[in-house]
C-alpha positions as YAML, in Angstrom:
chain: A
units: angstrom
residues:
- id: 1
  name: UNK
  ca: [-230.08, -57.06, 0.45]
- id: 2
  name: UNK
  ca: [-231.15, -54.19, 3.25]
- id: 3
  name: UNK
  ca: [-227.29, -53.73, 4.09]
- id: 4
  name: UNK
  ca: [-226.47, -53.62, 0.68]
- id: 5
  name: UNK
  ca: [-228.59, -50.85, -0.62]
- id: 6
  name: UNK
  ca: [-227.94, -49.28, 2.29]
- id: 7
  name: UNK
  ca: [-223.99, -49.28, 2.43]
- id: 8
  name: UNK
  ca: [-224.21, -48.76, -1.29]
- id: 9
  name: UNK
  ca: [-226.26, -45.77, -0.34]
- id: 10
  name: UNK
  ca: [-223.74, -44.50, 2.17]
- id: 11
  name: UNK
  ca: [-220.82, -45.21, -0.29]
- id: 12
  name: UNK
  ca: [-221.66, -43.47, -3.60]
- id: 13
  name: UNK
  ca: [-223.14, -39.95, -1.22]
- id: 14
  name: UNK
  ca: [-219.46, -40.66, 1.04]
- id: 15
  name: UNK
  ca: [-217.78, -40.42, -2.18]
- id: 16
  name: UNK
  ca: [-219.27, -37.39, -3.44]
- id: 17
  name: UNK
  ca: [-218.35, -35.74, -0.04]
- id: 18
  name: UNK
  ca: [-214.87, -36.40, -0.37]
- id: 19
  name: UNK
  ca: [-215.03, -35.33, -4.38]
- id: 20
  name: UNK
  ca: [-216.33, -32.30, -2.89]
- id: 21
  name: UNK
  ca: [-214.29, -31.22, -0.07]
- id: 22
  name: UNK
  ca: [-210.98, -32.30, -1.78]
- id: 23
  name: UNK
  ca: [-211.81, -29.87, -4.37]
- id: 24
  name: UNK
  ca: [-212.67, -26.77, -2.31]
- id: 25
  name: UNK
  ca: [-210.29, -27.17, 0.47]
- id: 26
  name: UNK
  ca: [-207.47, -26.14, -1.76]
- id: 27
  name: UNK
  ca: [-209.62, -23.52, -2.92]
- id: 28
  name: UNK
  ca: [-209.84, -22.13, 0.12]
- id: 29
  name: UNK
  ca: [-206.74, -22.75, 1.51]
- id: 30
  name: UNK
  ca: [-205.08, -20.64, -1.84]
- id: 31
  name: UNK
  ca: [-207.81, -18.34, -1.56]
- id: 32
  name: UNK
  ca: [-207.07, -17.56, 2.58]
- id: 33
  name: UNK
  ca: [-203.54, -17.46, 2.13]
- id: 34
  name: UNK
  ca: [-203.96, -14.54, -1.02]
- id: 35
  name: UNK
  ca: [-206.50, -12.32, 1.38]
- id: 36
  name: UNK
  ca: [-204.76, -9.62, 3.20]
- id: 37
  name: UNK
  ca: [-207.82, -9.28, 5.61]
- id: 38
  name: UNK
  ca: [-209.78, -11.97, 6.96]
- id: 39
  name: UNK
  ca: [-213.08, -10.19, 6.50]
- id: 40
  name: UNK
  ca: [-212.61, -10.96, 3.12]
- id: 41
  name: UNK
  ca: [-212.16, -14.48, 3.67]
- id: 42
  name: UNK
  ca: [-215.36, -14.33, 5.93]
- id: 43
  name: UNK
  ca: [-217.28, -12.57, 3.02]
- id: 44
  name: UNK
  ca: [-216.84, -15.46, 1.00]
- id: 45
  name: UNK
  ca: [-217.36, -17.97, 3.50]
- id: 46
  name: UNK
  ca: [-220.46, -19.46, 1.61]
- id: 47
  name: UNK
  ca: [-218.89, -20.40, -1.84]
- id: 48
  name: UNK
  ca: [-216.36, -22.60, 0.16]
- id: 49
  name: UNK
  ca: [-219.28, -24.49, 2.74]
- id: 50
  name: UNK
  ca: [-218.65, -27.86, 1.29]
- id: 51
  name: UNK
  ca: [-214.69, -27.56, 2.93]
- id: 52
  name: UNK
  ca: [-214.67, -27.93, 6.74]
- id: 53
  name: UNK
  ca: [-211.87, -25.75, 6.50]
- id: 54
  name: UNK
  ca: [-214.31, -22.85, 6.00]
- id: 55
  name: UNK
  ca: [-216.22, -24.62, 9.13]
- id: 56
  name: UNK
  ca: [-212.97, -24.25, 11.25]
- id: 57
  name: UNK
  ca: [-211.97, -20.28, 9.83]
- id: 58
  name: UNK
  ca: [-215.64, -19.35, 10.58]
- id: 59
  name: UNK
  ca: [-215.33, -20.53, 14.62]
- id: 60
  name: UNK
  ca: [-211.70, -19.06, 15.13]
- id: 61
  name: UNK
  ca: [-212.68, -15.88, 13.21]
- id: 62
  name: UNK
  ca: [-216.09, -15.13, 15.02]
- id: 63
  name: UNK
  ca: [-214.07, -16.38, 18.26]
- id: 64
  name: UNK
  ca: [-210.85, -13.94, 17.34]
- id: 65
  name: UNK
  ca: [-213.93, -10.78, 17.11]
- id: 66
  name: UNK
  ca: [-214.60, -11.66, 20.30]
- id: 67
  name: UNK
  ca: [-211.59, -11.84, 22.17]
- id: 68
  name: UNK
  ca: [-210.84, -8.07, 20.08]
- id: 69
  name: UNK
  ca: [-214.05, -6.72, 21.21]
- id: 70
  name: UNK
  ca: [-213.17, -7.71, 25.16]
- id: 71
  name: UNK
  ca: [-210.02, -6.20, 24.86]
- id: 72
  name: UNK
  ca: [-211.42, -2.89, 23.47]
- id: 73
  name: UNK
  ca: [-214.18, -2.73, 26.03]
- id: 74
  name: UNK
  ca: [-211.02, -3.14, 28.93]
- id: 75
  name: UNK
  ca: [-208.78, -0.67, 27.07]
- id: 76
  name: UNK
  ca: [-211.49, 1.56, 27.08]
- id: 77
  name: UNK
  ca: [-212.94, 1.95, 30.14]
- id: 78
  name: UNK
  ca: [-209.00, 2.44, 31.60]
- id: 79
  name: UNK
  ca: [-207.32, 4.76, 29.03]
- id: 80
  name: UNK
  ca: [-208.65, 7.53, 26.34]
- id: 81
  name: UNK
  ca: [-206.25, 6.56, 23.86]
- id: 82
  name: UNK
  ca: [-205.65, 2.80, 24.01]
- id: 83
  name: UNK
  ca: [-202.85, 1.98, 21.83]
- id: 84
  name: UNK
  ca: [-202.48, -1.21, 19.02]
- id: 85
  name: UNK
  ca: [-204.49, -3.98, 20.69]
- id: 86
  name: UNK
  ca: [-202.33, -6.97, 21.65]
- id: 87
  name: UNK
  ca: [-203.84, -10.52, 22.39]
- id: 88
  name: UNK
  ca: [-202.02, -12.31, 25.51]
- id: 89
  name: UNK
  ca: [-201.75, -15.85, 26.06]
- id: 90
  name: UNK
  ca: [-205.43, -16.27, 27.21]
- id: 91
  name: UNK
  ca: [-206.66, -14.60, 24.64]
- id: 92
  name: UNK
  ca: [-204.35, -17.31, 21.80]
- id: 93
  name: UNK
  ca: [-205.51, -20.25, 23.98]
- id: 94
  name: UNK
  ca: [-209.35, -19.25, 23.49]
- id: 95
  name: UNK
  ca: [-208.78, -19.13, 19.75]
- id: 96
  name: UNK
  ca: [-207.77, -22.30, 19.92]
- id: 97
  name: UNK
  ca: [-209.81, -23.76, 22.02]
- id: 98
  name: UNK
  ca: [-212.39, -22.29, 19.55]
- id: 99
  name: UNK
  ca: [-210.37, -24.42, 16.35]
- id: 100
  name: UNK
  ca: [-210.33, -27.97, 18.50]
- id: 101
  name: UNK
  ca: [-214.20, -27.08, 18.97]
- id: 102
  name: UNK
  ca: [-215.07, -26.80, 15.55]
- id: 103
  name: UNK
  ca: [-212.60, -29.44, 14.33]
- id: 104
  name: UNK
  ca: [-214.11, -32.02, 16.38]
- id: 105
  name: UNK
  ca: [-217.61, -31.30, 15.10]
- id: 106
  name: UNK
  ca: [-216.10, -31.25, 11.74]
- id: 107
  name: UNK
  ca: [-215.15, -34.70, 11.94]
- id: 108
  name: UNK
  ca: [-218.58, -35.84, 13.66]
- id: 109
  name: UNK
  ca: [-219.75, -34.84, 10.28]
- id: 110
  name: UNK
  ca: [-217.64, -36.77, 8.37]
- id: 111
  name: UNK
  ca: [-217.93, -39.79, 10.23]
- id: 112
  name: UNK
  ca: [-221.27, -40.02, 10.29]
- id: 113
  name: UNK
  ca: [-222.66, -43.06, 8.68]
- id: 114
  name: UNK
  ca: [-219.15, -44.56, 8.81]
- id: 115
  name: UNK
  ca: [-220.34, -47.10, 11.50]
- id: 116
  name: UNK
  ca: [-222.90, -48.24, 9.29]
- id: 117
  name: UNK
  ca: [-220.43, -48.87, 7.17]
- id: 118
  name: UNK
  ca: [-217.91, -51.30, 9.90]
- id: 119
  name: UNK
  ca: [-221.29, -52.95, 10.71]
- id: 120
  name: UNK
  ca: [-222.24, -54.38, 7.24]
- id: 121
  name: UNK
  ca: [-218.55, -55.75, 7.05]
- id: 122
  name: UNK
  ca: [-218.37, -57.23, 10.03]
- id: 123
  name: UNK
  ca: [-221.80, -58.93, 10.27]
- id: 124
  name: UNK
  ca: [-223.05, -59.57, 6.86]
- id: 125
  name: UNK
  ca: [-220.90, -63.08, 6.09]
- id: 126
  name: UNK
  ca: [-221.97, -63.84, 9.24]
- id: 127
  name: UNK
  ca: [-225.34, -62.94, 8.56]
- id: 128
  name: UNK
  ca: [-225.13, -65.17, 5.72]
- id: 129
  name: UNK
  ca: [-223.00, -68.30, 7.13]
- id: 130
  name: UNK
  ca: [-226.10, -68.39, 9.27]
- id: 131
  name: UNK
  ca: [-228.56, -68.68, 6.37]
- id: 132
  name: UNK
  ca: [-226.18, -71.16, 4.32]
- id: 133
  name: UNK
  ca: [-226.15, -73.53, 7.53]
- id: 134
  name: UNK
  ca: [-229.92, -73.24, 7.99]
- id: 135
  name: UNK
  ca: [-230.23, -73.95, 4.33]
- id: 136
  name: UNK
  ca: [-227.86, -77.42, 4.49]
- id: 137
  name: UNK
  ca: [-229.30, -78.42, 7.03]
- id: 138
  name: UNK
  ca: [-233.04, -78.27, 5.35]
- id: 139
  name: UNK
  ca: [-231.28, -79.73, 2.37]
- id: 140
  name: UNK
  ca: [-230.32, -82.96, 4.65]
- id: 141
  name: UNK
  ca: [-233.91, -83.18, 6.33]
- id: 142
  name: UNK
  ca: [-235.53, -82.69, 3.41]
- id: 143
  name: UNK
  ca: [-232.81, -85.80, 2.28]
- id: 144
  name: UNK
  ca: [-234.29, -88.14, 4.99]
- id: 145
  name: UNK
  ca: [-237.55, -88.44, 3.35]
- id: 146
  name: UNK
  ca: [-236.08, -89.52, 0.25]
- id: 147
  name: UNK
  ca: [-235.38, -93.58, -0.39]
- id: 148
  name: UNK
  ca: [-232.23, -93.39, -1.56]
- id: 149
  name: UNK
  ca: [-229.39, -90.57, -1.17]
- id: 150
  name: UNK
  ca: [-227.54, -88.74, -3.96]
- id: 151
  name: UNK
  ca: [-225.62, -85.90, -4.96]
- id: 152
  name: UNK
  ca: [-228.55, -84.88, -7.35]
- id: 153
  name: UNK
  ca: [-230.82, -85.24, -4.39]
- id: 154
  name: UNK
  ca: [-229.05, -82.73, -1.99]
- id: 155
  name: UNK
  ca: [-226.88, -80.78, -4.45]
- id: 156
  name: UNK
  ca: [-229.58, -78.04, -5.73]
- id: 157
  name: UNK
  ca: [-230.76, -77.46, -1.99]
- id: 158
  name: UNK
  ca: [-226.54, -76.98, -1.09]
- id: 159
  name: UNK
  ca: [-226.50, -74.35, -4.14]
- id: 160
  name: UNK
  ca: [-229.02, -72.35, -2.92]
- id: 161
  name: UNK
  ca: [-227.91, -71.82, 0.93]
- id: 162
  name: UNK
  ca: [-224.45, -71.23, -0.54]
- id: 163
  name: UNK
  ca: [-225.78, -68.48, -2.06]
- id: 164
  name: UNK
  ca: [-226.84, -66.96, 1.55]
- id: 165
  name: UNK
  ca: [-223.23, -66.73, 1.85]
- id: 166
  name: UNK
  ca: [-221.96, -65.14, -1.79]
- id: 167
  name: UNK
  ca: [-224.52, -62.46, -0.93]
- id: 168
  name: UNK
  ca: [-223.35, -61.72, 2.53]
- id: 169
  name: UNK
  ca: [-219.78, -61.27, 1.13]
- id: 170
  name: UNK
  ca: [-221.27, -59.12, -1.77]
- id: 171
  name: UNK
  ca: [-222.17, -56.92, 1.10]
- id: 172
  name: UNK
  ca: [-219.47, -56.84, 3.33]
- id: 173
  name: UNK
  ca: [-216.61, -56.63, 0.61]
- id: 174
  name: UNK
  ca: [-217.33, -53.08, -0.93]
- id: 175
  name: UNK
  ca: [-218.32, -52.39, 2.63]
- id: 176
  name: UNK
  ca: [-214.87, -52.87, 3.80]
- id: 177
  name: UNK
  ca: [-213.23, -51.52, 1.27]
- id: 178
  name: UNK
  ca: [-215.27, -48.24, 1.37]
- id: 179
  name: UNK
  ca: [-214.61, -47.66, 5.75]
- id: 180
  name: UNK
  ca: [-210.92, -47.99, 4.99]
- id: 181
  name: UNK
  ca: [-210.81, -46.03, 2.51]
- id: 182
  name: UNK
  ca: [-212.83, -43.11, 3.62]
- id: 183
  name: UNK
  ca: [-211.15, -43.72, 6.99]
- id: 184
  name: UNK
  ca: [-208.13, -42.81, 5.60]
- id: 185
  name: UNK
  ca: [-209.55, -39.51, 3.76]
- id: 186
  name: UNK
  ca: [-211.07, -38.49, 6.92]
- id: 187
  name: UNK
  ca: [-207.58, -38.83, 8.75]
- id: 188
  name: UNK
  ca: [-206.19, -36.88, 5.95]
- id: 189
  name: UNK
  ca: [-208.38, -34.15, 6.38]
- id: 190
  name: UNK
  ca: [-207.71, -34.16, 10.07]
- id: 191
  name: UNK
  ca: [-204.03, -33.49, 9.22]
- id: 192
  name: UNK
  ca: [-205.53, -30.72, 6.83]
- id: 193
  name: UNK
  ca: [-207.60, -29.14, 9.78]
- id: 194
  name: UNK
  ca: [-204.42, -29.40, 12.22]
- id: 195
  name: UNK
  ca: [-202.12, -27.74, 9.69]
- id: 196
  name: UNK
  ca: [-205.30, -24.88, 9.26]
- id: 197
  name: UNK
  ca: [-205.44, -24.57, 12.33]
- id: 198
  name: UNK
  ca: [-201.49, -23.52, 12.55]
- id: 199
  name: UNK
  ca: [-201.61, -21.42, 10.11]
- id: 200
  name: UNK
  ca: [-204.20, -19.57, 11.10]
- id: 201
  name: UNK
  ca: [-202.98, -19.22, 14.85]
- id: 202
  name: UNK
  ca: [-200.01, -18.02, 13.42]
- id: 203
  name: UNK
  ca: [-201.37, -15.44, 11.61]
- id: 204
  name: UNK
  ca: [-202.66, -13.99, 14.65]
- id: 205
  name: UNK
  ca: [-199.99, -14.08, 16.93]
- id: 206
  name: UNK
  ca: [-197.75, -12.05, 14.06]
- id: 207
  name: UNK
  ca: [-200.57, -9.70, 13.56]
- id: 208
  name: UNK
  ca: [-201.61, -9.17, 17.28]
- id: 209
  name: UNK
  ca: [-198.24, -9.59, 19.07]
...
C-alpha cells in the first residue's frame, strides 16, 4: 500500500508536469521565432517557466551576454572605434556548453522520482510473492493441527495468501506503465531541447558572424 500510494502520487504529479510542458513548449517556440530581439524573449521568460526550453534559453542568453561583454572589453582596450561584434569559434563553443549544462540540469529535474516508479515496478511483485509464500506456509502449518485434511480447511488461508500477490501486481503494473510512458516523454523533451539548442546557435551565428 505504501509503494502504491507513493507511486500514484508521483504518477499524477508527473502527468500534470508533462501536460504543462507540452502546452508551454510549443507556445515558447512560437514566441521565440516571432520576436526579432532576444531581450524580448528573455523578458517573457516567467510566462513560460514550466517548459525546460525557457531554462535553456535563459542559460544561453546569459552566456551570450557574457561573451559579448568580454569581447567589448577586449576591443575597448585595443581600439577607440571598434567595429561590429563578431563571435569566434570559442565564443560559440562557450554558448554551446552553457546549453548542454542547462539541458542536463533540466533532464535531471524531469527524471526526479522516476527511480521510485522503476523500484515499485520491480520490487512489489516480489514483496507480494513473499507474502503469498509466507501465507501458504502458515496455512499448511495450521492444516497439520487438523484431524481431517480437506480443501475447505486450507482454501481460506491460501486465498488470503494470494491476496498479497494481487496487491503487489496492483502496485507494480501502473508503475511500470507510467515509467515507460514518462521515459518516452522525457526522451522526446530531450530531442526538443536538442533542436532548440541547434536553432539558438544558428541564430547566434547568423547574427554575430
